[in-house]
C-alpha positions in Angstrom: 0.0 0.0 0.0 1.1 3.6 -0.5 2.7 5.3 2.5 1.4 8.8 1.6 -2.1 10.1 1.8 -4.3 10.0 -1.2 -3.9 12.9 -3.6 -5.4 13.6 -7.0 -2.2 12.7 -8.8 -1.3 9.5 -6.9 -2.3 5.9 -7.1 -3.0 3.4 -4.3 -1.0 0.2 -5.0 -0.3 -3.0 -3.3 3.0 -4.9 -3.5 2.5 -8.6 -2.7 5.0 -10.9 -0.9 6.1 -12.3 -4.3 6.9 -8.8 -5.5 4.0 -8.4 -7.9 2.2 -5.0 -8.1 -1.5 -4.6 -8.0 -3.5 -1.5 -8.7 -7.2 -1.8 -7.7 -9.6 -1.3 -10.5 -11.3 1.6 -8.6 -7.9 3.4 -8.5 -7.5 3.0 -12.3 -11.0 4.2 -12.9 -10.5 7.2 -10.6 -7.7 8.4 -12.9 -9.4 7.4 -16.2 -6.7 4.8 -16.9 -7.9 2.4 -19.6 -6.8 -1.2 -20.4 -3.5 -1.3 -22.3 -2.2 2.0 -20.8 1.4 2.0 -20.0 2.3 3.5 -16.6 5.8 4.2 -15.2 6.4 4.0 -11.5 8.7 6.5 -10.0 10.2 5.9 -6.6 9.5 8.8 -4.2 12.4 10.8 -2.9 13.4 9.9 0.6 13.8 12.9 2.9 17.3 13.4 4.1 17.8 13.3 7.9 20.5 15.9 7.6 19.8 19.5 8.2 18.5 21.8 5.5 15.4 23.5 4.4 12.3 21.7 5.4 9.6 24.2 4.5 6.8 22.4 2.6 8.0 18.9 3.1 4.9 18.0 5.2 2.5 19.8 2.9 -0.5 17.8 2.1 0.0 15.2 4.9 -2.5 16.8 7.3 -6.0 17.8 6.1 -6.7 21.6 6.1 -9.6 21.0 8.6 -7.2 19.5 11.1 -4.8 22.4 10.8 -7.7 24.9 11.2 -9.0 23.0 14.3 -5.5 22.9 15.8 -5.0 26.6 15.2 -8.3 27.4 16.7 -7.5 25.3 19.8 -4.2 27.1 20.2 -6.0 30.5 20.0 -8.6 29.4 22.5 -6.3 28.2 25.2 -3.5 30.8 24.7 -4.4 32.7 28.0 -4.2 29.4 29.9 -0.8 28.5 28.5 0.5 32.0 29.2 -0.6 31.8 32.9 0.9 28.3 33.2 4.3 29.6 32.1 4.4 32.4 34.6 6.6 35.4 34.1 9.0 35.0 31.2 12.1 37.2 30.9 13.3 38.3 27.6 
């Protein structure tokens, strides 16, 4: 199975224990792929564990609704978090 969330330009595939690759018919239909179509698989880039620019590397992994809810929760309990910290110098 894929290790990334479903996106409009991705396919959900299954690699069996014998190494064969299966793409469910619903996945093919979702993309309008017809019998006889040739597809090329491209291995995704593996993120480096070294330092470097990371902006955007997690884009699309968390739904917008979850981000909005998290942001709202942080706004809602900001006074409580501030009082828990006590005076902060700096």
